[in-house]
N, C-alpha and C positions, 0 to 999 in steps of 0.2 A: 826541224824535231831535235827535239834534246831528251833526258827525262825529265821528270818532274812528278814533283810530293803532293801528296794526299791528298794533301789540304788546301792546294790551290787548283790542283782534278778538278777537285768538288768544288773552289772556284768558278771556278768556266763552267762547267755543267748547271748551277741557280742562275750563269748570266745567261744560258745555254736554255731555261725554263724545265729544268729540272727540281723539285725537289728533294730536301732527302741531309743527310742519308737518316735511313731508317734503320733498328737494328730488327735483323731473320736469320733463323740458320746457318749458314756458317760466315756466312757475307753480309756485312751490311748492303744496304741497297737505297740507289735514288727514280726519281717516281715521275715520267714523265708521261702526263697523259695518262691512259689505260696502262701501259709498258711500265715495267718494272727494267732496270737496269742494277745487275752488281756490282757495287764495287769492292773490291782483293784489301784486304786488308793492310798486304805492305805499306811499311814508311814512305816506297819512293819506285814509283811507277821504270821500266825499264821504257827502250824506244817500240821493240817488238809489243811487250806485254802496251802501254799506248797506241799504236796501232791499230793492231786486235778489236781493241777496244771502240777506236774512236769511229771505224767500221762498225759497229753497233749503232751506233748511236747517230752514226750518220741512216743507216738500216729505220731506227725509230723518229727521227722528228725531222724521216724523206728529206732531206737536203745533204749534198753535199760538202765535207767544211775540207777546206781549203789549208794546209802545214800552214801559210801565211794569218791567215781570220785566226786558226788556233791560236797561235801565239801569238794573237792581238786581244784572244780577251780578258 
């Protein structure tokens, strides 16, 4: 896993079925069915930040995402 630009991160989320991003509160967010995922506003996400957000994504979509699968999105 490596750091990722915000734009590329959002593209990967769209491939997983998320829609957005939408404005609201302090952060923009993306929607998957009835769930909201806050998207940090920094231009690039660090490895620990990506891992933390990926754990939340896996919980939302109820599916484990391997590092290789994430890179191939």
